[in-house]
N, C-alpha and C positions, 0 to 999 in steps of 0.2 A: 764749541769746536771751531777750528779753522777751516778754511776752504782752499782746496788745491786748485789754483788757476794759473799755473806756470808750466811751460813746456819742459823746463829743466828739472829732472828728478832729483830728489834729495839723495845724499850719499847713502850707499848701502852699508849700514853699520855691521850687518851680519857678515858680509863679505870680509870686512876688516877684521872681525873676530876670527874667522877661519884662517885668514892670512897669518895672523899672530899665532894661532894654534899650530899652524904648520911650521912657523919659524922656531917655536919652542919644542916641537916634537910631542905635543900633548897627546895626540892620538897616533903617533908614529907616522904622521903624514897622511893618515886616512881621512877621507871625507865621505861619510855615509849618511844620507838623509832619508826621509820617508814622507809620503803623503798619506795621512791616516784618516780617511773619512768614515763617518758612521753611516751605514747603509739604511738610513731611515728617511730618505728623501732624495730628490735630484740635486745635483751640484748647481751652484749659482756663480755669478761673476766674482764674488769674494773668494770662492774656492779656486777659481781660475788663477787669481793672484797667487795663492798658496802653491798651486801646482807649478806655475811658472817659476816661483821662487825655489822650491825644493828640487825640482828636476834641473832647473837652470844652474843652481849652485853646484850640484853634483857634476853636471856636464863641464862647467867651467874649470873645476878643480880636478877633473879626471877621476871622479869618484862614482858612487853608486847611489841610486834612489829606489827605495822599495815602494810598492803600492800595498798598503795594509788596511784591511777593513776592520775597524773596531766594532765587531759585531757581538756586543755583550747584552743586548736587550732584544730577545726574540719577539716581544710583543709588537715592536715598532719596525722591525727590519724585514725586508723582502728581497727575493732574488731579482725582481724587477729593478730595484734601486742599484744593486751590484752591477747588473748588466749595463745600466745607463751610465754609471760612474766610469766603468771601463771604456765605454764608447766615447765619453767626453774627454777622458785623458788622452786617448789615442787621437781623437780629432784635433786636439790642441797641439799635437805633434810630438808627444812624449812616449817613451817605451820603457816599461819596467822590466822587460825581458822575462826571465824566469822567476823574478822576485815578486810574486803575488802571494801575500800572506794574509792571515786572518787571526784576530785575537782568539777566536775559538780553537785555532791550532794549538794554543797554549793553555787550554782549560786544565789539562792534567797537571802541568807544571805549576800553574797558579794555585791550584788546590793544594799541592804539596808545600808550596811556600807559605800558604795560609796556615797549614798545620804546623810548620816550623815556627811561625810567630806565636801560635797558641802555646807550643811547647816552651817557648822562651818567655812566656808570661806577657807578651806584647799584643795579644788579641784575645777577645772573649766573645761568647755568645750572649747577646742581649735579647731580653724578652719584652721590652717596652714596645708599645704600639708606635706607629709612625708619628702620630700626633704627640705622643709623650716624648719621643726622641727630639722632636722639634722644640718642645717646651723646655726640656732639660738642656738643650744646646746653648741657651742664653741669647744675648743680642750683641750688637757691635759695641755697646757700652757696658754690658753686664756679663760677667763670666758665666759659663755653664756650670752645671752640677753633675756629680757622678751618678751614673745609673745604679740602682740597688743591686743589679746583677754584675757589676763591674768586677767584683772580687770573687767570682766563682773560681773554683780550683781548676788547675790545668786539666786534671782528669775529667772533671764534669764538662768543661768546655770541649775537650776532644770528643767525648761521647755525644754531646749534643750536636756538634758540627757533623759528626759521622751520621747521625740520625737525619739531620737536615739534608745531607747529600743523598741518603737512601730514600728520601721521599716520605718520611714518617710524620711530617708536620704540614699544616696548611699554610698557604701563602700568607705572608705578613705576620706569622706567629713568632718568628725569631729572625735575627740578623747576626752576622758576624761583624764586629767592630774592632778597629785598631785601638789599642790602649796607649794614648799619647798624653794629652793634657787638656782637660775640660776648662781650664782657666786661660788657655792661650789667647793672645790677642788676635790670632789668625783663626777664624772659625773653622777653616778646613782642617785644623789640627785637633779639633775637639772630638776625639774618638770617632773618626769617620767610618761610615758603613763600608765594609769590604764585600760582603755577599748578602744577597736577599734570596728568598725562596720564591721561585716562579715555576709553577707546573705548566709549562708552555713548551711547545715543540720548536726547536731551533732549526733554522733553514739549512744548517750543515750538520749539526750533531744529533738532529732528531730528538728523541726522548732520552738520550743518554744522561742528561743532566736535568735536575730540577732546582739546582741553585746556580745562580749566575753572578759573575763578578761585576762590581760597579766599575764604571768607566775609570775613576781615579785609581782604582786598584790595578786594573788591567793595563792601562796606558803606559805608564812608566816602565813596568816590568816587560811589556812587549818590546819597547825600545831597547831594553837591556838585552833581551834574548837575541834580538836581531843585530846587536853590535852597532847600533846607531851612534854616530859621533856627535852630531848636532841636531837636537830635537827641537825643531822650529815650530813655535806655537803662537797663537794670537794673544793679545794682552790680557784677556780675561783669565788666562791660565797662569798669570804671574803669581797670584796668591796661592796657586796650587803647587808651585814648584817646591816649597819647603816640605810639603807632604810627599811628593815623589822622591825627594832626596831622603826623607826619613825612611821610606820603605826600602830603598836600595841599600841604605846603610844598615838598617836593622837585619836585612837578609845577607849582607856581606857580598853583594853581587856587583857586576860591572855597572858603572854609573855614566849614562850619557850626559851631555851638557845641554840643558834646556835654554833656549833663547826666545824671548817674546818680541813680537812686532805688532804694530797697529793693524787691526783688521780694516777691510775696505768698507767705507760707507759711501753710497752713491745716491745723489739727489733724485727725488721723484720715484724712489722705489724702496722696497724693504728687503733686508738680508737675513731675516729670521726664517729658518726652515719651518718653524711652527706656524708662522703667519702665511708663508707660501703654501703650506699644506691646507690651511683654512681656505685660501682662495680656490684651491683645486677642489676640495671636498664640498664646499658650498656652491660650486659651479659658477663662481664669479669670473673665472677665466675658462678657457676651453680645455685646459690640461696643463701638465708640467711643461710641455713644449709650446704653449701659447706664445706667439711672438712678442707679446707685451711683457712676458715674465723675464726677470733677470737671470733665469736659469741658463746654463750653457746650451741645453737642448733648445730652449726658446730662442736664444740668440742665433743658434745655427739655423733654425727654421726661418728666422727673420732675414737671413742672408748675411749675417756677420761672418767674417772670415777668421780662422785661427790666427793668421798673421796679424790682423788688426787687434785682436785681444792680447796677443803677446806684446805687441807694441804698446798698448794701453798699460799693461802691467809694468813694462819697463819705464814708461813716462811717469807713472805715479810713484814709482820707487818704493823703498822700504823705510818706514819711519818708526819712531818709538812713541809718537803722540797721535791720538785719534784725530782724524780729519774727515771732511766730507768732500768728495770729488764731484765736480760738476758732470752731469750726464753728457753735456756737450763735448767734453774731452773724449769720451768713448766714441761718440758719433764722429768726431773729427778723425780719429784713428781709422774708423771704418771707411769714411769718405776718402781719406788719403790713399788707402789701399785699393779700394774699388776704382778710383779714378785711373789707376794704372792698369787695371786688368779687365774691367767690365766693358763689353761691346756696347756701342751706342745704337739705339733703335728708336723709331718713332711710334708713339702710342698716344691715343686720344682717350682721356679718361671721362670727359663729359662731351660727347660728340654733338657737333652741329654740321648738318649736311650742306655741301656746296655743289651746285650743278654749274659746270663751266659750259655755257650755252654754245659757244662757237668751237668747242673741241669735238672732233669726230667721235661719234658714239661707239664705233667699233675699234677704236685705236687704243693700243696700250704701248707705252714707252717705259723704258727701264733706266732709272737714274742710278749712277754709280755713287755710292756713299761710303765714306771712310768708316771703318768699324770702331776705331779708337785712335784719336789723334796722339794719345800719350804712348801708344805701343806701335812701333813701326812694323812689327811682325803680324799685326792683327789683320791686315789686308783690307779689302773692300767687299761690298755686297751690292746686289742689284735690287732696287726697290721699284715696284710697279707703280705707274701713274696712269690714271684714266679720267674719264669725263666727270665722274662724281667722286668727290673726296670728302673726308671729314676733317674738321679743325676743332680745336677746343672752343667751347662756347664762350669762355672768358676772353678769347682773342677777337671777339666782335662786339662793337658797341654801336647801336643805332644812332645815338646822340653822344658822340665821344667827347670826353673832357679834354682840356687843353694838352695834357701830357700823355694822352693815349695815342700811340703811334701804330697800333695794329689795324685790323680791317674795320672799315666803316663805309657807309654808302658813298659811292663816288671816289673812294680812295683806292690807290694801288699799293699792293704789298708783294713781297717775294714769298713764294712757296719754296722751302728749303730744298736744294738740289734740283728744282724743277723750273717753273715759270713765274713771271710776274702775272698777277691777276688783279682785276678791278671789280669791285662790288657794284652791280647794276640794279639789284632788286632784293626785296625782303619778302618772304612768304610767312604768314602767320596763321595760326589755327583759330578756332571760334572763340577761344579765351584770350586771344591777343598775344599768345606766346609765339616767339620766333621759332619756326620749325625748319626753315630752309633758306639758303641764300642763293641768289643768281649772280653769276660772275662771268666775265670774259677773260681771255688770256691773250698774251702777246706771244705768238709763236717764235719770235726772234730772240726770246730771252731764256731758252732752254739752258739749264745748268745754273741759273740764278743770276745772270748778268745781262745787262742791256747793251746792245751794240752801239746805241747812240749815246751812251755814257750817262743816261739819267739814273738817279739814285732814288731808292725808297728807304724809309726809316724802319719799316717793320718786316721781320722775317718770321714766318710761321711754320711749324711742323704740321704734318698732315698724314693721312693714311687713305689709300685708294679704297673706295667703298666696295668695289668688285672683288678685291683681294683681301679685305680686312679679316682678321681673325677676331672673333668676339671672345672677350675674356672677362673674368671677374677680377677686380682689383680691390685689395684690402689695404686701407690706409690706417696707419697706427700712430697714436700719440702717446704721451706719457700715461702710465697706468694710474697715476695719482695726480691730484691737482696741486698738492703742496710739495715743496722741496723736501720737507721732513714729514712723511705721512703719519708719523707717530704723534704729531701735535693735534690733539682732538679736545673737544669740550667734554666736560664731566659727563659720564654715563655713555660715552661713545667709544668705539674702538677704531682701529686704523682704517677699517673698511668705509668709514664715513667720508674718507678723503678719496675714494675711488673716482676716477674720471669717467663720467657717463659718456663722454665722446672719445674714448680711447680707441675705438674701432669704428670705421666707416667703410661700408661695403658698396662698391660701385659695380653693378651687375652687367653693364652694357658697354664696357670699354672696347675700343677698336685698336688692334695692334697690327703692325706690319707682318707679312707672312713669314719672315725669317725666323719667327719663334716656333713655328710648327715643328714638332718632334723634340722640343727642348725637354730635358729631364729635370725632375725636381732638384733644386739646388743650383740650377743655372742662374747666373746673375747678369743683369743688364743695367745700363743707364737708360731710362726713358728720357729722351732729350727734353730739357727745360723743366723736368718734373722731379727727378730723383733717381735713386738706385732701387731696383726691385729684384726679387728672386722668385723663381717658379716654386710654388707650394706643392707639397705631396698630395693635396686634394685635387690637383689637376687631372684632367683626362686628355686623351689624344685630340678630341674635338674641341675641348673648352679648357684652356689653361687658366690657372689661378695664380695671381701674382701678389706677393706681399711687399709693401713698402719697407725697404731696409733702412734708408736714411734719405732725407731730402737733400737737395743741392744747397740749401741755405746753411751757411756756416755760422751757427750760433756761437761756437767756440771763439771765432775771430772777434765777435762783438764783445765777448767777455774779456778777451785780451786787450781790446782797445780801451775798455773802461778801467782795467786794472793798472 
């Protein structure tokens, strides 16, 4: 597969198809799309691409977009997933208005259409086991063979199908299959299963049904019922299109136009709901909304914005060939958006105490700091300064190397918005670890400039100890160590590539008091550190911050190399 590493999106071939259809009047100028998730898991960034595409095209062409849940498997579907999907679509900025539909809305019609195919001799009840059906289906190089039950009479098939519906058979004892061509080069046309018996309660229809339509039987007909003009699917459904066409032709009903595009593959993550479910069920992550997950809810909790995700979807474009997108591009989009909106604050993640010995013990001054240089409407805030402050431990070296320009014994640096200070002493504990620095300040340098014109090379951010808010900070890295987590040695699965260092918790960070009262979801730039968001685990006394994205632009490096 190729790697997407260009800011310029490929041409949107689907848009061109719609434009041509509108010119020819194929659908009388109508554009009606749908986003059709199965409610068997939370949505991920790949679904976000599809959401943006389907709703975006409808908006662009003055059309409509439905939200339809393809809820044909009651064993794997839950109301929790439906609620989460609706929340995600709304959060991304899209509105399906009153057009919320379910495949289960059409169970009665689908059943009647199945009866119609049986009456036309185009469907039959098969009594082979699931293993036998797989065996009879053949392979990619060998044709299948007919089931011994394929030539049951119409009357027998109708009677058996009615008994299936009435719950007279056990699960797995019979299925309804379309009668197409067991020798077809397309395995999907080798008498596909249309209905199976499942004595399971459905989240919407309860126990009204004990037979449930297969996805391939319900999907295309649901599109037809809703009058969808452009049924946009990912490439894995390209081989299913002839089957969907066969069904609507055999029934003589309205036929939508199916168009396939390449699904999103993102480096250092997985896009399979089955694999994501395993991570959740095996407690390898904290849940579907774990900030390391590629789920929309996880990205929301991590502090990504809907605007950034929509920008990402626009940049990667719509292509016909599979590709892998660098995670750095997504981070770039997030960084670009947050740079314009996130207020800047000072936070110390690994605190080192400084006592300014010649500063009055009872004095507090307030520095005026700009909230966001990129947003002239953001205004300023007052940041308290006192005798004891915290700096980052990495901003001090007792024996500095040649290119280290921050604080060191005898060296003068600037405290951002405040004073010049000079290190005069180092305090260590019994193990020889540095626990405190002693410094002096120049009272003539308030605001960060010296009246005598002397310059310093280092400027440090800081937090007043007397006013500091103690916070927990969670630093996140990629969930997997390999760009393609599926590359594993024999006998392993994708979890072998989990990154053991994907989460680091810093329990004693010090943050300036402007964060007090911040609600979950509030985003900040921690100066010199990165963009962070307030996590729902926060309390009024102790906020918790998630690292959204660092300030380091890995995408720019990729561009430089390309």
